C-alpha atoms as an extended CHARMM CRD file, in Angstrom:
* protein
*
       240  EXT
         1         1  UNK       CA            -93.0680000000      -40.1480000000      -62.7390000000  PROA      1               0.0000000000
         2         2  UNK       CA            -94.2880000000      -43.7800000000      -62.4800000000  PROA      2               0.0000000000
         3         3  UNK       CA            -91.8380000000      -46.5580000000      -63.2760000000  PROA      3               0.0000000000
         4         4  UNK       CA            -92.5730000000      -48.6490000000      -66.3880000000  PROA      4               0.0000000000
         5         5  UNK       CA            -94.2840000000      -51.9890000000      -65.6860000000  PROA      5               0.0000000000
         6         6  UNK       CA            -91.6870000000      -54.0340000000      -67.5880000000  PROA      6               0.0000000000
         7         7  UNK       CA            -88.8610000000      -53.3990000000      -65.1190000000  PROA      7               0.0000000000
         8         8  UNK       CA            -86.7980000000      -55.6360000000      -62.8690000000  PROA      8               0.0000000000
         9         9  UNK       CA            -88.0730000000      -56.0890000000      -59.3290000000  PROA      9               0.0000000000
        10        10  UNK       CA            -86.1010000000      -54.0380000000      -56.8000000000  PROA      10              0.0000000000
        11        11  UNK       CA            -88.2380000000      -54.2840000000      -53.6830000000  PROA      11              0.0000000000
        12        12  UNK       CA            -86.5610000000      -56.9130000000      -51.4960000000  PROA      12              0.0000000000
        13        13  UNK       CA            -85.2050000000      -55.6720000000      -48.1320000000  PROA      13              0.0000000000
        14        14  UNK       CA            -81.7220000000      -56.8420000000      -49.1530000000  PROA      14              0.0000000000
        15        15  UNK       CA            -81.4310000000      -55.6910000000      -52.7490000000  PROA      15              0.0000000000
        16        16  UNK       CA            -78.1950000000      -57.4310000000      -53.6130000000  PROA      16              0.0000000000
        17        17  UNK       CA            -74.4210000000      -57.5740000000      -53.3340000000  PROA      17              0.0000000000
        18        18  UNK       CA            -71.7640000000      -55.5360000000      -55.1300000000  PROA      18              0.0000000000
        19        19  UNK       CA            -68.4280000000      -57.3340000000      -55.0670000000  PROA      19              0.0000000000
        20        20  UNK       CA            -65.4420000000      -55.0870000000      -55.7760000000  PROA      20              0.0000000000
        21        21  UNK       CA            -62.1000000000      -56.6410000000      -56.7350000000  PROA      21              0.0000000000
        22        22  UNK       CA            -59.3390000000      -54.0340000000      -56.7870000000  PROA      22              0.0000000000
        23        23  UNK       CA            -55.7790000000      -55.0670000000      -57.6030000000  PROA      23              0.0000000000
        24        24  UNK       CA            -53.4030000000      -52.2260000000      -56.7450000000  PROA      24              0.0000000000
        25        25  UNK       CA            -50.0380000000      -53.7590000000      -55.8060000000  PROA      25              0.0000000000
        26        26  UNK       CA            -48.3630000000      -56.3980000000      -57.9710000000  PROA      26              0.0000000000
        27        27  UNK       CA            -45.4530000000      -58.6880000000      -57.1280000000  PROA      27              0.0000000000
        28        28  UNK       CA            -44.0790000000      -58.9140000000      -60.6460000000  PROA      28              0.0000000000
        29        29  UNK       CA            -41.7010000000      -56.4290000000      -62.2560000000  PROA      29              0.0000000000
        30        30  UNK       CA            -43.7690000000      -56.1790000000      -65.4330000000  PROA      30              0.0000000000
        31        31  UNK       CA            -46.7950000000      -54.7150000000      -63.6250000000  PROA      31              0.0000000000
        32        32  UNK       CA            -46.4140000000      -51.5050000000      -61.6670000000  PROA      32              0.0000000000
        33        33  UNK       CA            -48.4520000000      -50.2660000000      -58.7160000000  PROA      33              0.0000000000
        34        34  UNK       CA            -51.7320000000      -48.6810000000      -59.8110000000  PROA      34              0.0000000000
        35        35  UNK       CA            -51.1810000000      -45.3770000000      -58.0260000000  PROA      35              0.0000000000
        36        36  UNK       CA            -54.4240000000      -43.7610000000      -56.8680000000  PROA      36              0.0000000000
        37        37  UNK       CA            -56.4620000000      -46.9130000000      -57.4520000000  PROA      37              0.0000000000
        38        38  UNK       CA            -57.2660000000      -47.4600000000      -53.7690000000  PROA      38              0.0000000000
        39        39  UNK       CA            -59.5000000000      -44.3940000000      -54.0220000000  PROA      39              0.0000000000
        40        40  UNK       CA            -61.7140000000      -46.2940000000      -56.4910000000  PROA      40              0.0000000000
        41        41  UNK       CA            -62.8910000000      -48.7930000000      -53.8750000000  PROA      41              0.0000000000
        42        42  UNK       CA            -62.7010000000      -46.4240000000      -50.9070000000  PROA      42              0.0000000000
        43        43  UNK       CA            -65.8260000000      -45.4730000000      -48.9520000000  PROA      43              0.0000000000
        44        44  UNK       CA            -65.9340000000      -42.2380000000      -50.9440000000  PROA      44              0.0000000000
        45        45  UNK       CA            -65.4780000000      -44.0740000000      -54.2500000000  PROA      45              0.0000000000
        46        46  UNK       CA            -67.5120000000      -46.8340000000      -55.8430000000  PROA      46              0.0000000000
        47        47  UNK       CA            -68.5120000000      -48.1010000000      -52.3980000000  PROA      47              0.0000000000
        48        48  UNK       CA            -70.4840000000      -44.9100000000      -51.8870000000  PROA      48              0.0000000000
        49        49  UNK       CA            -72.1760000000      -45.2280000000      -55.2790000000  PROA      49              0.0000000000
        50        50  UNK       CA            -73.1490000000      -48.8790000000      -54.8070000000  PROA      50              0.0000000000
        51        51  UNK       CA            -74.5350000000      -48.2220000000      -51.3510000000  PROA      51              0.0000000000
        52        52  UNK       CA            -76.7230000000      -45.4590000000      -52.7720000000  PROA      52              0.0000000000
        53        53  UNK       CA            -78.0720000000      -48.0560000000      -55.2150000000  PROA      53              0.0000000000
        54        54  UNK       CA            -79.1400000000      -50.0720000000      -52.1590000000  PROA      54              0.0000000000
        55        55  UNK       CA            -76.4120000000      -52.7140000000      -52.4030000000  PROA      55              0.0000000000
        56        56  UNK       CA            -74.2640000000      -54.3680000000      -49.7760000000  PROA      56              0.0000000000
        57        57  UNK       CA            -70.6120000000      -53.8630000000      -50.7030000000  PROA      57              0.0000000000
        58        58  UNK       CA            -67.8620000000      -56.4390000000      -50.3270000000  PROA      58              0.0000000000
        59        59  UNK       CA            -64.2820000000      -55.4430000000      -51.1880000000  PROA      59              0.0000000000
        60        60  UNK       CA            -61.3590000000      -57.7260000000      -52.0490000000  PROA      60              0.0000000000
        61        61  UNK       CA            -57.9520000000      -56.1830000000      -52.7700000000  PROA      61              0.0000000000
        62        62  UNK       CA            -54.7430000000      -57.5200000000      -54.3140000000  PROA      62              0.0000000000
        63        63  UNK       CA            -55.8570000000      -60.9960000000      -55.3090000000  PROA      63              0.0000000000
        64        64  UNK       CA            -53.6160000000      -63.6960000000      -56.7600000000  PROA      64              0.0000000000
        65        65  UNK       CA            -54.5500000000      -66.0830000000      -59.5550000000  PROA      65              0.0000000000
        66        66  UNK       CA            -55.3790000000      -68.7580000000      -56.9630000000  PROA      66              0.0000000000
        67        67  UNK       CA            -58.3440000000      -66.7180000000      -55.7670000000  PROA      67              0.0000000000
        68        68  UNK       CA            -59.7520000000      -66.2340000000      -59.2570000000  PROA      68              0.0000000000
        69        69  UNK       CA            -59.5200000000      -69.9280000000      -60.1030000000  PROA      69              0.0000000000
        70        70  UNK       CA            -60.7100000000      -71.3350000000      -56.7650000000  PROA      70              0.0000000000
        71        71  UNK       CA            -62.5870000000      -68.7970000000      -54.6680000000  PROA      71              0.0000000000
        72        72  UNK       CA            -64.5030000000      -66.3690000000      -56.8470000000  PROA      72              0.0000000000
        73        73  UNK       CA            -67.0430000000      -64.9350000000      -54.3580000000  PROA      73              0.0000000000
        74        74  UNK       CA            -69.9710000000      -65.1470000000      -56.7580000000  PROA      74              0.0000000000
        75        75  UNK       CA            -70.0200000000      -68.9380000000      -56.5710000000  PROA      75              0.0000000000
        76        76  UNK       CA            -69.0310000000      -69.1630000000      -52.9070000000  PROA      76              0.0000000000
        77        77  UNK       CA            -72.4850000000      -68.4340000000      -51.5200000000  PROA      77              0.0000000000
        78        78  UNK       CA            -75.5540000000      -70.6210000000      -51.0040000000  PROA      78              0.0000000000
        79        79  UNK       CA            -78.0630000000      -70.4540000000      -53.8410000000  PROA      79              0.0000000000
        80        80  UNK       CA            -80.7220000000      -69.5650000000      -51.2780000000  PROA      80              0.0000000000
        81        81  UNK       CA            -78.9060000000      -66.3250000000      -50.4590000000  PROA      81              0.0000000000
        82        82  UNK       CA            -79.0500000000      -65.0950000000      -54.0440000000  PROA      82              0.0000000000
        83        83  UNK       CA            -82.6820000000      -66.1150000000      -54.2800000000  PROA      83              0.0000000000
        84        84  UNK       CA            -83.3830000000      -63.4250000000      -51.6890000000  PROA      84              0.0000000000
        85        85  UNK       CA            -81.6900000000      -60.7090000000      -53.7780000000  PROA      85              0.0000000000
        86        86  UNK       CA            -82.8280000000      -58.6500000000      -56.7770000000  PROA      86              0.0000000000
        87        87  UNK       CA            -79.5110000000      -57.8830000000      -58.4760000000  PROA      87              0.0000000000
        88        88  UNK       CA            -75.8140000000      -58.8000000000      -58.5010000000  PROA      88              0.0000000000
        89        89  UNK       CA            -72.8070000000      -56.5850000000      -59.3110000000  PROA      89              0.0000000000
        90        90  UNK       CA            -69.2170000000      -57.6820000000      -59.9430000000  PROA      90              0.0000000000
        91        91  UNK       CA            -66.6990000000      -54.8540000000      -60.3630000000  PROA      91              0.0000000000
        92        92  UNK       CA            -63.1220000000      -55.7630000000      -61.3420000000  PROA      92              0.0000000000
        93        93  UNK       CA            -60.2750000000      -53.2250000000      -61.3910000000  PROA      93              0.0000000000
        94        94  UNK       CA            -56.7080000000      -54.0490000000      -62.3480000000  PROA      94              0.0000000000
        95        95  UNK       CA            -54.1310000000      -53.8020000000      -65.1060000000  PROA      95              0.0000000000
        96        96  UNK       CA            -55.5470000000      -55.3910000000      -68.2240000000  PROA      96              0.0000000000
        97        97  UNK       CA            -55.4780000000      -56.1330000000      -71.9170000000  PROA      97              0.0000000000
        98        98  UNK       CA            -58.4700000000      -56.6270000000      -74.1570000000  PROA      98              0.0000000000
        99        99  UNK       CA            -60.4650000000      -59.5650000000      -72.7720000000  PROA      99              0.0000000000
       100       100  UNK       CA            -58.4340000000      -60.0690000000      -69.5930000000  PROA      100             0.0000000000
       101       101  UNK       CA            -57.1860000000      -58.5250000000      -66.3750000000  PROA      101             0.0000000000
       102       102  UNK       CA            -54.1060000000      -59.4360000000      -64.3530000000  PROA      102             0.0000000000
       103       103  UNK       CA            -53.8520000000      -61.0190000000      -60.9250000000  PROA      103             0.0000000000
       104       104  UNK       CA            -51.2750000000      -59.6060000000      -58.5220000000  PROA      104             0.0000000000
       105       105  UNK       CA            -48.8820000000      -62.4700000000      -59.3290000000  PROA      105             0.0000000000
       106       106  UNK       CA            -48.9630000000      -61.5310000000      -63.0090000000  PROA      106             0.0000000000
       107       107  UNK       CA            -51.3060000000      -64.1760000000      -64.4280000000  PROA      107             0.0000000000
       108       108  UNK       CA            -53.8400000000      -63.3290000000      -67.1270000000  PROA      108             0.0000000000
       109       109  UNK       CA            -57.3930000000      -63.8060000000      -65.9010000000  PROA      109             0.0000000000
       110       110  UNK       CA            -59.8710000000      -64.0710000000      -68.7510000000  PROA      110             0.0000000000
       111       111  UNK       CA            -62.9140000000      -61.9170000000      -68.1150000000  PROA      111             0.0000000000
       112       112  UNK       CA            -65.2030000000      -64.4320000000      -69.7730000000  PROA      112             0.0000000000
       113       113  UNK       CA            -64.1910000000      -67.0290000000      -67.1720000000  PROA      113             0.0000000000
       114       114  UNK       CA            -65.4180000000      -64.6530000000      -64.4350000000  PROA      114             0.0000000000
       115       115  UNK       CA            -68.5790000000      -63.6400000000      -66.2620000000  PROA      115             0.0000000000
       116       116  UNK       CA            -69.6190000000      -67.2180000000      -67.0150000000  PROA      116             0.0000000000
       117       117  UNK       CA            -69.4020000000      -68.2670000000      -63.3610000000  PROA      117             0.0000000000
       118       118  UNK       CA            -71.8690000000      -65.5380000000      -62.4290000000  PROA      118             0.0000000000
       119       119  UNK       CA            -74.1940000000      -66.2110000000      -65.3760000000  PROA      119             0.0000000000
       120       120  UNK       CA            -74.3960000000      -69.8700000000      -64.4240000000  PROA      120             0.0000000000
       121       121  UNK       CA            -75.3870000000      -69.2220000000      -60.7920000000  PROA      121             0.0000000000
       122       122  UNK       CA            -78.9170000000      -70.6920000000      -60.3780000000  PROA      122             0.0000000000
       123       123  UNK       CA            -79.9490000000      -68.1390000000      -57.7530000000  PROA      123             0.0000000000
       124       124  UNK       CA            -79.3700000000      -65.2740000000      -60.2240000000  PROA      124             0.0000000000
       125       125  UNK       CA            -81.4600000000      -66.5780000000      -63.1170000000  PROA      125             0.0000000000
       126       126  UNK       CA            -83.8250000000      -63.9690000000      -64.4540000000  PROA      126             0.0000000000
       127       127  UNK       CA            -82.1790000000      -61.2360000000      -62.3750000000  PROA      127             0.0000000000
       128       128  UNK       CA            -79.9520000000      -58.4130000000      -63.6250000000  PROA      128             0.0000000000
       129       129  UNK       CA            -76.2420000000      -59.1940000000      -63.4100000000  PROA      129             0.0000000000
       130       130  UNK       CA            -73.9760000000      -56.1680000000      -63.8190000000  PROA      130             0.0000000000
       131       131  UNK       CA            -70.2680000000      -56.4820000000      -64.6440000000  PROA      131             0.0000000000
       132       132  UNK       CA            -68.0190000000      -53.4160000000      -64.4130000000  PROA      132             0.0000000000
       133       133  UNK       CA            -64.4170000000      -53.5490000000      -65.6480000000  PROA      133             0.0000000000
       134       134  UNK       CA            -61.9700000000      -50.7330000000      -64.8750000000  PROA      134             0.0000000000
       135       135  UNK       CA            -58.8660000000      -51.6990000000      -66.8560000000  PROA      135             0.0000000000
       136       136  UNK       CA            -57.0060000000      -50.9270000000      -70.0450000000  PROA      136             0.0000000000
       137       137  UNK       CA            -58.1070000000      -52.8590000000      -73.1250000000  PROA      137             0.0000000000
       138       138  UNK       CA            -55.0810000000      -52.4920000000      -75.3650000000  PROA      138             0.0000000000
       139       139  UNK       CA            -54.1210000000      -55.4980000000      -77.4620000000  PROA      139             0.0000000000
       140       140  UNK       CA            -51.2940000000      -57.5610000000      -76.0230000000  PROA      140             0.0000000000
       141       141  UNK       CA            -50.3570000000      -61.2140000000      -75.5960000000  PROA      141             0.0000000000
       142       142  UNK       CA            -52.6240000000      -64.1180000000      -76.5900000000  PROA      142             0.0000000000
       143       143  UNK       CA            -56.0870000000      -63.2020000000      -77.7620000000  PROA      143             0.0000000000
       144       144  UNK       CA            -58.5760000000      -63.7630000000      -74.9240000000  PROA      144             0.0000000000
       145       145  UNK       CA            -61.9850000000      -65.2730000000      -75.6460000000  PROA      145             0.0000000000
       146       146  UNK       CA            -64.6570000000      -62.6770000000      -76.3280000000  PROA      146             0.0000000000
       147       147  UNK       CA            -67.5610000000      -62.3460000000      -73.9420000000  PROA      147             0.0000000000
       148       148  UNK       CA            -70.2820000000      -64.7600000000      -75.0040000000  PROA      148             0.0000000000
       149       149  UNK       CA            -73.2250000000      -62.4460000000      -75.4990000000  PROA      149             0.0000000000
       150       150  UNK       CA            -76.3580000000      -64.5640000000      -75.3390000000  PROA      150             0.0000000000
       151       151  UNK       CA            -80.0190000000      -63.6820000000      -75.3910000000  PROA      151             0.0000000000
       152       152  UNK       CA            -82.1390000000      -63.9470000000      -72.2580000000  PROA      152             0.0000000000
       153       153  UNK       CA            -79.1400000000      -63.7990000000      -69.9200000000  PROA      153             0.0000000000
       154       154  UNK       CA            -80.1370000000      -60.5300000000      -68.1800000000  PROA      154             0.0000000000
       155       155  UNK       CA            -76.6380000000      -59.0540000000      -68.1570000000  PROA      155             0.0000000000
       156       156  UNK       CA            -75.0740000000      -55.6140000000      -68.4360000000  PROA      156             0.0000000000
       157       157  UNK       CA            -71.3530000000      -55.4680000000      -69.2500000000  PROA      157             0.0000000000
       158       158  UNK       CA            -69.7560000000      -52.0660000000      -68.5800000000  PROA      158             0.0000000000
       159       159  UNK       CA            -66.1720000000      -51.3290000000      -69.6450000000  PROA      159             0.0000000000
       160       160  UNK       CA            -64.3430000000      -48.1770000000      -68.5670000000  PROA      160             0.0000000000
       161       161  UNK       CA            -62.9040000000      -47.9500000000      -72.0810000000  PROA      161             0.0000000000
       162       162  UNK       CA            -63.3390000000      -49.4350000000      -75.5560000000  PROA      162             0.0000000000
       163       163  UNK       CA            -61.3240000000      -52.1640000000      -77.2520000000  PROA      163             0.0000000000
       164       164  UNK       CA            -57.7900000000      -51.0670000000      -78.0840000000  PROA      164             0.0000000000
       165       165  UNK       CA            -57.7910000000      -48.0780000000      -75.7170000000  PROA      165             0.0000000000
       166       166  UNK       CA            -56.2750000000      -47.3240000000      -72.3260000000  PROA      166             0.0000000000
       167       167  UNK       CA            -58.2020000000      -46.4580000000      -69.1780000000  PROA      167             0.0000000000
       168       168  UNK       CA            -56.8940000000      -43.2640000000      -67.5910000000  PROA      168             0.0000000000
       169       169  UNK       CA            -56.1920000000      -42.8740000000      -63.8910000000  PROA      169             0.0000000000
       170       170  UNK       CA            -55.0010000000      -40.0560000000      -61.6460000000  PROA      170             0.0000000000
       171       171  UNK       CA            -52.2500000000      -40.9070000000      -59.1900000000  PROA      171             0.0000000000
       172       172  UNK       CA            -54.0600000000      -38.9090000000      -56.5060000000  PROA      172             0.0000000000
       173       173  UNK       CA            -57.7960000000      -39.4290000000      -57.1390000000  PROA      173             0.0000000000
       174       174  UNK       CA            -58.0880000000      -42.7440000000      -59.0240000000  PROA      174             0.0000000000
       175       175  UNK       CA            -59.7400000000      -43.7530000000      -62.2820000000  PROA      175             0.0000000000
       176       176  UNK       CA            -61.4310000000      -41.1200000000      -64.4350000000  PROA      176             0.0000000000
       177       177  UNK       CA            -64.2810000000      -43.5390000000      -65.1510000000  PROA      177             0.0000000000
       178       178  UNK       CA            -64.8240000000      -44.6060000000      -61.5440000000  PROA      178             0.0000000000
       179       179  UNK       CA            -64.8860000000      -41.0300000000      -60.2710000000  PROA      179             0.0000000000
       180       180  UNK       CA            -67.4190000000      -39.9490000000      -62.8620000000  PROA      180             0.0000000000
       181       181  UNK       CA            -69.5200000000      -43.0830000000      -62.3600000000  PROA      181             0.0000000000
       182       182  UNK       CA            -69.6960000000      -42.3270000000      -58.6400000000  PROA      182             0.0000000000
       183       183  UNK       CA            -70.5730000000      -38.6600000000      -59.2080000000  PROA      183             0.0000000000
       184       184  UNK       CA            -73.3640000000      -39.5010000000      -61.6710000000  PROA      184             0.0000000000
       185       185  UNK       CA            -74.9070000000      -42.0860000000      -59.3250000000  PROA      185             0.0000000000
       186       186  UNK       CA            -74.7180000000      -39.7670000000      -56.3270000000  PROA      186             0.0000000000
       187       187  UNK       CA            -76.4400000000      -36.9410000000      -58.2150000000  PROA      187             0.0000000000
       188       188  UNK       CA            -79.0550000000      -39.0650000000      -60.0120000000  PROA      188             0.0000000000
       189       189  UNK       CA            -82.7860000000      -39.1230000000      -59.4570000000  PROA      189             0.0000000000
       190       190  UNK       CA            -82.9380000000      -42.8770000000      -59.0060000000  PROA      190             0.0000000000
       191       191  UNK       CA            -86.7250000000      -42.8880000000      -59.0460000000  PROA      191             0.0000000000
       192       192  UNK       CA            -86.9600000000      -41.7310000000      -62.6420000000  PROA      192             0.0000000000
       193       193  UNK       CA            -83.6450000000      -42.4090000000      -64.4230000000  PROA      193             0.0000000000
       194       194  UNK       CA            -83.1070000000      -45.7470000000      -66.1460000000  PROA      194             0.0000000000
       195       195  UNK       CA            -79.6790000000      -47.1200000000      -65.2090000000  PROA      195             0.0000000000
       196       196  UNK       CA            -78.3760000000      -48.1710000000      -68.6090000000  PROA      196             0.0000000000
       197       197  UNK       CA            -80.3670000000      -45.8550000000      -70.8920000000  PROA      197             0.0000000000
       198       198  UNK       CA            -79.8320000000      -42.6260000000      -68.9480000000  PROA      198             0.0000000000
       199       199  UNK       CA            -77.1850000000      -42.8960000000      -66.2540000000  PROA      199             0.0000000000
       200       200  UNK       CA            -74.5510000000      -44.7750000000      -68.2880000000  PROA      200             0.0000000000
       201       201  UNK       CA            -75.0180000000      -42.3540000000      -71.1540000000  PROA      201             0.0000000000
       202       202  UNK       CA            -74.1910000000      -39.5000000000      -68.7780000000  PROA      202             0.0000000000
       203       203  UNK       CA            -71.1030000000      -41.3640000000      -67.5730000000  PROA      203             0.0000000000
       204       204  UNK       CA            -69.9160000000      -42.0200000000      -71.1390000000  PROA      204             0.0000000000
       205       205  UNK       CA            -70.3720000000      -38.3980000000      -72.2110000000  PROA      205             0.0000000000
       206       206  UNK       CA            -68.5360000000      -37.0390000000      -69.1930000000  PROA      206             0.0000000000
       207       207  UNK       CA            -65.6270000000      -39.4980000000      -69.5300000000  PROA      207             0.0000000000
       208       208  UNK       CA            -65.2870000000      -38.5880000000      -73.1980000000  PROA      208             0.0000000000
       209       209  UNK       CA            -65.1500000000      -34.8940000000      -72.3150000000  PROA      209             0.0000000000
       210       210  UNK       CA            -62.7520000000      -35.3560000000      -69.3890000000  PROA      210             0.0000000000
       211       211  UNK       CA            -60.2410000000      -37.3180000000      -71.5040000000  PROA      211             0.0000000000
       212       212  UNK       CA            -60.5800000000      -35.3590000000      -74.7270000000  PROA      212             0.0000000000
       213       213  UNK       CA            -61.9400000000      -38.4300000000      -76.4850000000  PROA      213             0.0000000000
       214       214  UNK       CA            -59.0020000000      -40.6620000000      -75.5200000000  PROA      214             0.0000000000
       215       215  UNK       CA            -61.2520000000      -42.9260000000      -73.4370000000  PROA      215             0.0000000000
       216       216  UNK       CA            -64.6360000000      -44.1350000000      -74.6910000000  PROA      216             0.0000000000
       217       217  UNK       CA            -66.8690000000      -46.0010000000      -72.2550000000  PROA      217             0.0000000000
       218       218  UNK       CA            -68.4620000000      -49.1100000000      -73.7540000000  PROA      218             0.0000000000
       219       219  UNK       CA            -71.3240000000      -51.2760000000      -72.5510000000  PROA      219             0.0000000000
       220       220  UNK       CA            -73.1030000000      -54.3550000000      -73.8550000000  PROA      220             0.0000000000
       221       221  UNK       CA            -76.7200000000      -55.0020000000      -72.8750000000  PROA      221             0.0000000000
       222       222  UNK       CA            -78.6370000000      -58.2680000000      -72.7850000000  PROA      222             0.0000000000
       223       223  UNK       CA            -81.1410000000      -57.0790000000      -70.1820000000  PROA      223             0.0000000000
       224       224  UNK       CA            -84.7320000000      -58.0480000000      -70.8640000000  PROA      224             0.0000000000
       225       225  UNK       CA            -86.3810000000      -55.2830000000      -68.8410000000  PROA      225             0.0000000000
       226       226  UNK       CA            -85.8370000000      -51.7020000000      -67.7000000000  PROA      226             0.0000000000
       227       227  UNK       CA            -83.3330000000      -51.3350000000      -64.8680000000  PROA      227             0.0000000000
       228       228  UNK       CA            -84.1010000000      -48.8430000000      -62.0910000000  PROA      228             0.0000000000
       229       229  UNK       CA            -82.7110000000      -48.5490000000      -58.5650000000  PROA      229             0.0000000000
       230       230  UNK       CA            -85.4220000000      -46.7030000000      -56.6120000000  PROA      230             0.0000000000
       231       231  UNK       CA            -84.3030000000      -45.9910000000      -53.0820000000  PROA      231             0.0000000000
       232       232  UNK       CA            -85.4980000000      -48.4950000000      -50.5120000000  PROA      232             0.0000000000
       233       233  UNK       CA            -87.5500000000      -47.4060000000      -47.5460000000  PROA      233             0.0000000000
       234       234  UNK       CA            -85.3250000000      -49.5880000000      -45.4100000000  PROA      234             0.0000000000
       235       235  UNK       CA            -82.0830000000      -51.4310000000      -46.0390000000  PROA      235             0.0000000000
       236       236  UNK       CA            -80.0350000000      -53.9140000000      -44.0550000000  PROA      236             0.0000000000
       237       237  UNK       CA            -76.3500000000      -53.0090000000      -44.2140000000  PROA      237             0.0000000000
       238       238  UNK       CA            -73.6740000000      -55.6450000000      -43.8740000000  PROA      238             0.0000000000
       239       239  UNK       CA            -70.0290000000      -54.6080000000      -43.8130000000  PROA      239             0.0000000000
       240       240  UNK       CA            -67.3680000000      -57.0860000000      -44.8520000000  PROA      240             0.0000000000
């Protein structure tokens, strides 16, 4: 099955970077350890799925608020490096409320502040930018700014659950969403299945079934083209 002509380019030797931020242990009494969450970023978790998509994976665990405000990896690279890539993925996993996640020292980190830094990166203009958030979205504390959905920004925002709902996790195997996301990617025919129109729909249906409707995957699309991840004939792997 030939790919549609109006699709994002995915033919560079180094397709792109997937940055995983996984906060598991917290040093504040109000936030408990996210038991099982290390499995989500393990080599058999999302790392495996992102590598099958042809991405280099970089993992950061247990980050304080200082990192989020000063050293977000997306803006810590030369523009020329991103110019050589086709796609960028930022995956954030932590405790959260609607519109924010928590650093390990208990500070609220507004998701929009992370998203905007990536959107404004010159080397990623016109390229798909995928944001994945594995966190609860129940209402609590000050209202965080909503994600500024703009036209022509080439973004895909994926939330493990919908506004007002929790995001379920097994203490032994990790997040329900992350496990299903990995399984769908690993089983997919990447040559013929559109990422957001086909694969995410499978993820959403399976999460809904696995949780009895308690968790509803949500995604917001401002992509301007079809998004496919055909397997590369060769790929340079860089381990961080």
